[in-house]
PAMAR-843170 format. One record per residue (C-alpha): residue number from 1; residue in three letters; chain; x, y, z. Coordinates in nm, 2 decimals. Layout:
(NUM; "ALA"; "A"; (X; Y; Z))
...
//
This chain:
(1; "MET"; "A"; (0.91; 2.10; 2.95))
(2; "THR"; "A"; (0.58; 2.12; 2.77))
(3; "THR"; "A"; (0.39; 1.75; 2.90))
(4; "ILE"; "A"; (0.23; 1.49; 2.67))
(5; "LYS"; "A"; (-0.10; 1.52; 2.84))
(6; "THR"; "A"; (-0.06; 1.93; 2.75))
(7; "LEU"; "A"; (0.05; 1.80; 2.40))
(8; "ILE"; "A"; (-0.25; 1.62; 2.37))
(9; "SER"; "A"; (-0.51; 1.91; 2.44))
(10; "THR"; "A"; (-0.32; 2.18; 2.27))
(11; "ALA"; "A"; (-0.29; 1.96; 1.93))
(12; "VAL"; "A"; (-0.64; 1.95; 1.92))
(13; "ILE"; "A"; (-0.65; 2.35; 1.83))
(14; "ALA"; "A"; (-0.27; 2.30; 1.63))
(15; "LEU"; "A"; (-0.41; 2.50; 1.37))
(16; "GLY"; "A"; (-0.77; 2.63; 1.58))
(17; "LEU"; "A"; (-0.95; 2.42; 1.33))
(18; "ILE"; "A"; (-1.22; 2.25; 1.56))
(19; "SER"; "A"; (-1.52; 2.09; 1.43))
(20; "CYS"; "A"; (-1.85; 2.10; 1.57))
(21; "SER"; "A"; (-2.06; 1.83; 1.53))
(22; "LYS"; "A"; (-2.49; 1.92; 1.50))
(23; "SER"; "A"; (-2.78; 1.71; 1.46))
(24; "GLU"; "A"; (-2.91; 1.78; 1.15))
(25; "PRO"; "A"; (-2.86; 1.57; 0.79))
(26; "ALA"; "A"; (-2.68; 1.66; 0.54))
(27; "ALA"; "A"; (-2.80; 1.82; 0.19))
(28; "PRO"; "A"; (-2.75; 1.57; -0.07))
(29; "ASP"; "A"; (-2.56; 1.82; -0.30))
(30; "ASN"; "A"; (-2.18; 1.70; -0.35))
(31; "THR"; "A"; (-2.06; 2.04; -0.56))
(32; "SER"; "A"; (-1.88; 2.18; -0.25))
(33; "ASN"; "A"; (-1.77; 2.08; 0.07))
(34; "GLN"; "A"; (-2.04; 2.30; 0.25))
(35; "THR"; "A"; (-2.31; 2.02; 0.15))
(36; "ALA"; "A"; (-2.14; 1.74; 0.02))
(37; "LYS"; "A"; (-2.27; 1.44; 0.23))
(38; "THR"; "A"; (-2.00; 1.25; 0.43))
(39; "LYS"; "A"; (-2.00; 0.85; 0.34))
(40; "PHE"; "A"; (-1.85; 0.59; 0.54))
(41; "ILE"; "A"; (-1.66; 0.26; 0.35))
(42; "GLU"; "A"; (-1.53; 0.00; 0.59))
(43; "ALA"; "A"; (-1.19; -0.15; 0.55))
(44; "GLY"; "A"; (-0.91; -0.31; 0.76))
(45; "GLY"; "A"; (-1.09; -0.35; 1.03))
(46; "THR"; "A"; (-1.17; 0.07; 0.98))
(47; "LYS"; "A"; (-1.50; 0.27; 0.91))
(48; "TYR"; "A"; (-1.38; 0.57; 0.69))
(49; "ALA"; "A"; (-1.55; 0.88; 0.64))
(50; "TYR"; "A"; (-1.52; 1.09; 0.35))
(51; "ARG"; "A"; (-1.65; 1.28; 0.08))
(52; "GLU"; "A"; (-1.65; 1.29; -0.27))
(53; "LEU"; "A"; (-1.70; 1.67; -0.44))
(54; "GLY"; "A"; (-1.80; 1.72; -0.83))
(55; "ASN"; "A"; (-1.87; 1.45; -1.07))
(56; "GLN"; "A"; (-1.57; 1.46; -1.28))
(57; "SER"; "A"; (-1.42; 1.17; -1.38))
(58; "GLY"; "A"; (-0.99; 1.07; -1.43))
(59; "THR"; "A"; (-0.78; 1.05; -1.20))
(60; "PRO"; "A"; (-0.93; 1.20; -0.84))
(61; "VAL"; "A"; (-0.76; 1.44; -0.59))
(62; "LEU"; "A"; (-0.75; 1.24; -0.25))
(63; "MET"; "A"; (-0.66; 1.53; 0.02))
(64; "LEU"; "A"; (-0.48; 1.42; 0.29))
(65; "SER"; "A"; (-0.51; 1.65; 0.67))
(66; "PRO"; "A"; (-0.24; 1.83; 0.87))
(67; "LEU"; "A"; (-0.26; 1.77; 1.24))
(68; "GLY"; "A"; (-0.55; 1.83; 1.45))
(69; "SER"; "A"; (-0.77; 1.87; 1.14))
(70; "SER"; "A"; (-1.09; 1.64; 0.97))
(71; "LEU"; "A"; (-1.30; 1.65; 0.71))
(72; "ASP"; "A"; (-1.44; 2.04; 0.84))
(73; "ASP"; "A"; (-1.14; 2.16; 0.86))
(74; "TRP"; "A"; (-1.04; 2.21; 0.46))
(75; "ASP"; "A"; (-1.10; 2.60; 0.35))
(76; "PRO"; "A"; (-1.37; 2.52; 0.15))
(77; "ALA"; "A"; (-1.22; 2.81; -0.15))
(78; "VAL"; "A"; (-0.95; 2.52; -0.18))
(79; "THR"; "A"; (-1.13; 2.20; -0.19))
(80; "ASN"; "A"; (-1.46; 2.36; -0.42))
(81; "GLY"; "A"; (-1.16; 2.51; -0.65))
(82; "ILE"; "A"; (-1.00; 2.18; -0.69))
(83; "ALA"; "A"; (-1.33; 2.01; -0.75))
(84; "GLN"; "A"; (-1.44; 2.24; -1.06))
(85; "ASN"; "A"; (-1.19; 2.09; -1.26))
(86; "TYR"; "A"; (-1.13; 1.74; -1.05))
(87; "LYS"; "A"; (-1.33; 1.49; -0.86))
(88; "VAL"; "A"; (-1.22; 1.54; -0.47))
(89; "ILE"; "A"; (-1.20; 1.30; -0.19))
(90; "LEU"; "A"; (-1.16; 1.40; 0.15))
(91; "VAL"; "A"; (-1.08; 1.16; 0.41))
(92; "ASP"; "A"; (-1.07; 1.10; 0.83))
(93; "LEU"; "A"; (-0.77; 0.81; 0.84))
(94; "ASP"; "A"; (-0.78; 0.58; 1.11))
(95; "GLY"; "A"; (-0.94; 0.72; 1.47))
(96; "VAL"; "A"; (-0.99; 1.10; 1.29))
(97; "GLY"; "A"; (-1.31; 1.28; 1.33))
(98; "ALA"; "A"; (-1.63; 1.03; 1.24))
(99; "SER"; "A"; (-1.40; 0.75; 1.16))
(100; "THR"; "A"; (-1.36; 0.44; 1.38))
(101; "GLY"; "A"; (-1.06; 0.27; 1.49))
(102; "THR"; "A"; (-0.73; 0.43; 1.64))
(103; "THR"; "A"; (-0.49; 0.71; 1.49))
(104; "PRO"; "A"; (-0.14; 0.52; 1.48))
(105; "ASN"; "A"; (0.13; 0.74; 1.66))
(106; "ASN"; "A"; (0.41; 0.73; 1.35))
(107; "ILE"; "A"; (0.34; 0.82; 1.01))
(108; "VAL"; "A"; (0.45; 0.42; 0.83))
(109; "ASP"; "A"; (0.16; 0.33; 0.99))
(110; "MET"; "A"; (-0.08; 0.62; 0.95))
(111; "ALA"; "A"; (-0.01; 0.63; 0.56))
(112; "LYS"; "A"; (-0.09; 0.19; 0.62))
(113; "GLY"; "A"; (-0.45; 0.34; 0.66))
(114; "ALA"; "A"; (-0.45; 0.60; 0.31))
(115; "THR"; "A"; (-0.37; 0.28; 0.17))
(116; "THR"; "A"; (-0.60; 0.08; 0.25))
(117; "PHE"; "A"; (-0.88; 0.34; 0.18))
(118; "ILE"; "A"; (-0.73; 0.42; -0.18))
(119; "LYS"; "A"; (-0.75; 0.04; -0.21))
(120; "ALA"; "A"; (-1.13; 0.01; -0.04))
(121; "MET"; "A"; (-1.22; 0.26; -0.26))
(122; "GLY"; "A"; (-1.13; 0.04; -0.59))
(123; "LEU"; "A"; (-0.92; 0.32; -0.71))
(124; "LYS"; "A"; (-0.59; 0.27; -0.91))
(125; "LYS"; "A"; (-0.41; 0.58; -0.94))
(126; "VAL"; "A"; (-0.54; 0.92; -0.72))
(127; "ASN"; "A"; (-0.36; 1.25; -0.72))
(128; "LEU"; "A"; (-0.27; 1.26; -0.31))
(129; "LEU"; "A"; (-0.26; 1.62; -0.21))
(130; "GLY"; "A"; (-0.12; 1.63; 0.16))
(131; "PHE"; "A"; (-0.12; 1.94; 0.38))
(132; "SER"; "A"; (0.15; 1.96; 0.70))
(133; "LEU"; "A"; (0.08; 1.58; 0.87))
(134; "GLY"; "A"; (-0.08; 1.48; 0.55))
(135; "SER"; "A"; (0.19; 1.58; 0.35))
(136; "PHE"; "A"; (0.46; 1.34; 0.55))
(137; "ILE"; "A"; (0.18; 1.06; 0.53))
(138; "ALA"; "A"; (0.16; 1.13; 0.11))
(139; "GLN"; "A"; (0.56; 1.10; 0.11))
(140; "GLN"; "A"; (0.55; 0.80; 0.33))
(141; "VAL"; "A"; (0.29; 0.64; 0.04))
(142; "ALA"; "A"; (0.55; 0.76; -0.22))
(143; "LEU"; "A"; (0.81; 0.57; -0.09))
(144; "THR"; "A"; (0.62; 0.22; -0.07))
(145; "GLU"; "A"; (0.29; 0.20; -0.26))
(146; "PRO"; "A"; (0.45; 0.46; -0.58))
(147; "GLU"; "A"; (0.19; 0.26; -0.83))
(148; "LEU"; "A"; (-0.11; 0.41; -0.60))
(149; "ILE"; "A"; (-0.02; 0.80; -0.69))
(150; "LYS"; "A"; (-0.01; 0.96; -1.04))
(151; "LYS"; "A"; (0.10; 1.26; -0.93))
(152; "MET"; "A"; (0.16; 1.49; -0.58))
(153; "ILE"; "A"; (0.11; 1.81; -0.46))
(154; "LEU"; "A"; (0.26; 1.88; -0.07))
(155; "THR"; "A"; (0.20; 2.19; 0.08))
(156; "GLY"; "A"; (0.31; 2.31; 0.46))
(157; "THR"; "A"; (0.58; 2.03; 0.43))
(158; "GLY"; "A"; (0.93; 1.89; 0.48))
(159; "PRO"; "A"; (1.12; 1.55; 0.47))
(160; "LYS"; "A"; (1.19; 1.34; 0.76))
(161; "GLY"; "A"; (1.40; 1.54; 0.97))
(162; "ALA"; "A"; (1.32; 1.82; 0.91))
(163; "VAL"; "A"; (1.44; 2.12; 0.99))
(164; "GLY"; "A"; (1.26; 2.30; 1.28))
(165; "LEU"; "A"; (1.00; 2.05; 1.30))
(166; "SER"; "A"; (1.14; 1.90; 1.67))
(167; "ASN"; "A"; (1.05; 2.22; 1.80))
(168; "LEU"; "A"; (0.67; 2.15; 1.74))
(169; "THR"; "A"; (0.63; 2.15; 2.11))
(170; "ASN"; "A"; (0.72; 2.47; 2.19))
(171; "LEU"; "A"; (0.48; 2.56; 1.94))
(172; "LEU"; "A"; (0.23; 2.36; 2.06))
(173; "ALA"; "A"; (0.31; 2.52; 2.38))
(174; "ALA"; "A"; (0.31; 2.93; 2.25))
(175; "GLY"; "A"; (-0.07; 2.89; 2.17))
(176; "ALA"; "A"; (-0.22; 2.69; 2.44))
(177; "GLY"; "A"; (-0.38; 3.01; 2.58))
(178; "LEU"; "A"; (-0.51; 3.10; 2.25))
(179; "THR"; "A"; (-0.85; 3.12; 2.12))
(180; "PRO"; "A"; (-0.89; 2.83; 1.84))
(181; "GLU"; "A"; (-0.95; 3.16; 1.57))
(182; "GLN"; "A"; (-0.64; 3.33; 1.70))
(183; "ASN"; "A"; (-0.43; 3.01; 1.72))
(184; "PHE"; "A"; (-0.54; 2.94; 1.35))
(185; "LEU"; "A"; (-0.35; 3.28; 1.30))
(186; "PHE"; "A"; (-0.09; 3.17; 1.46))
(187; "PHE"; "A"; (0.01; 2.84; 1.33))
(188; "GLY"; "A"; (-0.08; 2.93; 1.00))
(189; "PHE"; "A"; (-0.01; 3.29; 0.87))
(190; "THR"; "A"; (0.21; 3.57; 0.93))
(191; "LYS"; "A"; (0.19; 3.87; 1.15))
(192; "SER"; "A"; (0.10; 4.14; 0.87))
(193; "ASP"; "A"; (-0.22; 4.32; 0.79))
(194; "ALA"; "A"; (-0.25; 4.15; 0.50))
(195; "SER"; "A"; (-0.20; 3.78; 0.64))
(196; "ILE"; "A"; (-0.42; 3.83; 0.92))
(197; "LYS"; "A"; (-0.68; 3.95; 0.65))
(198; "ALA"; "A"; (-0.71; 3.63; 0.43))
(199; "GLY"; "A"; (-0.67; 3.41; 0.77))
(200; "THR"; "A"; (-0.97; 3.57; 0.91))
(201; "ALA"; "A"; (-1.17; 3.55; 0.57))
(202; "SER"; "A"; (-1.07; 3.17; 0.59))
(203; "TRP"; "A"; (-1.15; 3.08; 0.91))
(204; "ASN"; "A"; (-1.51; 3.25; 0.80))
(205; "ARG"; "A"; (-1.53; 2.99; 0.52))
(206; "VAL"; "A"; (-1.37; 2.69; 0.72))
(207; "HIS"; "A"; (-1.71; 2.73; 0.93))
(208; "GLU"; "A"; (-1.95; 2.82; 0.69))
(209; "ARG"; "A"; (-2.10; 2.44; 0.71))
(210; "THR"; "A"; (-2.38; 2.46; 0.95))
(211; "THR"; "A"; (-2.49; 2.05; 0.96))
(212; "ASP"; "A"; (-2.34; 1.73; 0.97))
(213; "ARG"; "A"; (-2.04; 1.92; 1.07))
(214; "ASP"; "A"; (-1.75; 1.62; 1.13))
(215; "PRO"; "A"; (-1.68; 1.55; 1.50))
(216; "ALA"; "A"; (-1.36; 1.71; 1.67))
(217; "VAL"; "A"; (-1.01; 1.51; 1.65))
(218; "SER"; "A"; (-1.03; 1.37; 1.97))
(219; "GLN"; "A"; (-0.73; 1.46; 2.24))
(220; "GLU"; "A"; (-0.64; 1.04; 2.21))
(221; "SER"; "A"; (-0.60; 1.06; 1.83))
(222; "ALA"; "A"; (-0.47; 1.45; 1.81))
(223; "GLY"; "A"; (-0.16; 1.32; 2.09))
(224; "ALA"; "A"; (-0.09; 1.01; 1.88))
(225; "ALA"; "A"; (-0.07; 1.27; 1.55))
(226; "VAL"; "A"; (0.17; 1.44; 1.79))
(227; "GLN"; "A"; (0.40; 1.17; 1.84))
(228; "ALA"; "A"; (0.39; 1.05; 1.47))
(229; "VAL"; "A"; (0.46; 1.44; 1.38))
(230; "LEU"; "A"; (0.78; 1.42; 1.61))
(231; "GLY"; "A"; (0.89; 1.07; 1.50))
(232; "TRP"; "A"; (0.94; 1.24; 1.15))
(233; "ALA"; "A"; (1.10; 1.53; 1.31))
(234; "GLN"; "A"; (1.39; 1.28; 1.40))
(235; "PRO"; "A"; (1.75; 1.35; 1.25))
(236; "ASN"; "A"; (1.74; 1.12; 0.94))
(237; "ALA"; "A"; (2.05; 1.18; 0.71))
(238; "ALA"; "A"; (1.93; 0.98; 0.43))
(239; "ALA"; "A"; (1.59; 1.11; 0.41))
(240; "LEU"; "A"; (1.64; 1.38; 0.15))
(241; "ASP"; "A"; (1.90; 1.10; -0.10))
(242; "GLU"; "A"; (1.58; 0.89; 0.00))
(243; "LEU"; "A"; (1.33; 1.13; -0.20))
(244; "LYS"; "A"; (1.57; 1.07; -0.52))
(245; "GLN"; "A"; (1.32; 0.76; -0.53))
(246; "VAL"; "A"; (0.99; 0.90; -0.60))
(247; "THR"; "A"; (1.00; 0.99; -0.96))
(248; "ILE"; "A"; (0.63; 1.11; -1.02))
(249; "PRO"; "A"; (0.54; 1.47; -1.08))
(250; "VAL"; "A"; (0.56; 1.65; -0.71))
(251; "LEU"; "A"; (0.47; 2.05; -0.66))
(252; "ILE"; "A"; (0.52; 2.19; -0.38))
(253; "ALA"; "A"; (0.35; 2.53; -0.23))
(254; "GLN"; "A"; (0.50; 2.66; 0.04))
(255; "GLY"; "A"; (0.47; 2.93; 0.28))
(256; "LYS"; "A"; (0.79; 3.20; 0.29))
(257; "GLU"; "A"; (0.74; 3.21; 0.67))
(258; "ASP"; "A"; (0.63; 2.87; 0.75))
(259; "LEU"; "A"; (0.67; 2.83; 1.15))
(260; "PRO"; "A"; (0.64; 2.46; 1.23))
(261; "VAL"; "A"; (0.82; 2.37; 0.86))
(262; "PRO"; "A"; (1.03; 2.62; 0.75))
(263; "VAL"; "A"; (1.07; 2.72; 0.40))
(264; "GLU"; "A"; (1.44; 2.60; 0.35))
(265; "ASN"; "A"; (1.29; 2.24; 0.41))
(266; "ALA"; "A"; (1.06; 2.28; 0.06))
(267; "ILE"; "A"; (1.38; 2.40; -0.11))
(268; "ASN"; "A"; (1.53; 2.11; 0.02))
(269; "MET"; "A"; (1.31; 1.87; -0.10))
(270; "SER"; "A"; (1.28; 2.02; -0.45))
(271; "GLN"; "A"; (1.68; 2.00; -0.53))
(272; "HIS"; "A"; (1.62; 1.60; -0.47))
(273; "LEU"; "A"; (1.29; 1.53; -0.58))
(274; "PRO"; "A"; (1.36; 1.41; -0.97))
(275; "ASN"; "A"; (1.03; 1.60; -1.07))
(276; "ALA"; "A"; (0.99; 1.85; -0.86))
(277; "ARG"; "A"; (0.79; 2.19; -0.91))
(278; "LEU"; "A"; (0.86; 2.46; -0.62))
(279; "VAL"; "A"; (0.61; 2.74; -0.55))
(280; "VAL"; "A"; (0.69; 2.99; -0.31))
(281; "TYR"; "A"; (0.43; 3.25; -0.17))
(282; "PRO"; "A"; (0.57; 3.56; 0.00))
(283; "ASP"; "A"; (0.43; 3.70; 0.33))
(284; "ALA"; "A"; (0.24; 3.34; 0.41))
(285; "ALA"; "A"; (0.30; 3.07; 0.64))
(286; "HIS"; "A"; (0.22; 2.73; 0.75))
(287; "ALA"; "A"; (-0.15; 2.79; 0.60))
(288; "ALA"; "A"; (-0.01; 2.94; 0.25))
(289; "LEU"; "A"; (-0.32; 2.77; 0.03))
(290; "PHE"; "A"; (-0.56; 2.90; 0.26))
(291; "GLN"; "A"; (-0.43; 3.24; 0.26))
(292; "ASN"; "A"; (-0.35; 3.23; -0.09))
(293; "ALA"; "A"; (-0.69; 2.95; -0.25))
(294; "ASP"; "A"; (-0.72; 3.09; -0.58))
(295; "ALA"; "A"; (-0.39; 3.08; -0.68))
(296; "PHE"; "A"; (-0.31; 2.77; -0.51))
(297; "VAL"; "A"; (-0.59; 2.61; -0.64))
(298; "LYS"; "A"; (-0.50; 2.76; -1.05))
(299; "GLU"; "A"; (-0.13; 2.58; -0.92))
(300; "VAL"; "A"; (-0.32; 2.28; -0.91))
(301; "VAL"; "A"; (-0.50; 2.24; -1.12))
(302; "GLY"; "A"; (-0.26; 2.38; -1.43))
(303; "PHE"; "A"; (-0.01; 2.14; -1.26))
(304; "LEU"; "A"; (-0.29; 1.86; -1.28))
(305; "ALA"; "A"; (-0.33; 1.98; -1.65))
(306; "GLN"; "A"; (0.03; 1.90; -1.79))
//
């Protein structure tokens, strides 16, 4: 059995997304995540690190990161693509990356951190985009403070008690001996040549920023996040019916061969959310949004424009 100590170590590279801190100052340009300046705002005893991309008015897109990821672990093809049409906000929640505080070991308290940040920013509503762990947090926000969300985009997602998600410990153990890039490809992409090629291109884009990169997620933060995901994975017979309360428009985008969160979860969610739209990408896995960045951005922009 994989020990929690091993989980903490492997979770830091769960998707192979390792940020490196450098001392050079960031460029002031905010047109892309490769150059946008990291800002800070304090609320509820936590100093949140965040970046704003683009200058568009209207309801911004707040993006919540997956397990083991911080500001620089988003694929710029996705963040910058959406920022061409909508203001994008990236954030490190409590204890993640450059943010202070302690990462909670449960989704409920993580969602409280997200809502604290939203309110501290003075935002009345956001379009909430959550990837994997971020999608679980987004769902919880939608259940507890739905008035804060205009529309929601979920990817690499599943409901409470998601089928297959409890296998996370075994997946983390399987990736423990891989390099960061190999881990990224193992968790996020299929074994086809086309998927691996797209994954390698995504990996290279993720590491384009060379100055003022966000600190890597600590072992303590990653360990707490693993516990939170495993808590979300606990069987919950009422989970899908609970989603019927979420009446806002929801876009679900999932890889057909998602390994940590099998696609049947997205299908089940789409059938229980009253106002949901489902897109399934063939020959794509957990990081389907990175593999199909152009198509995903087009889907998101079209969804938000409706």
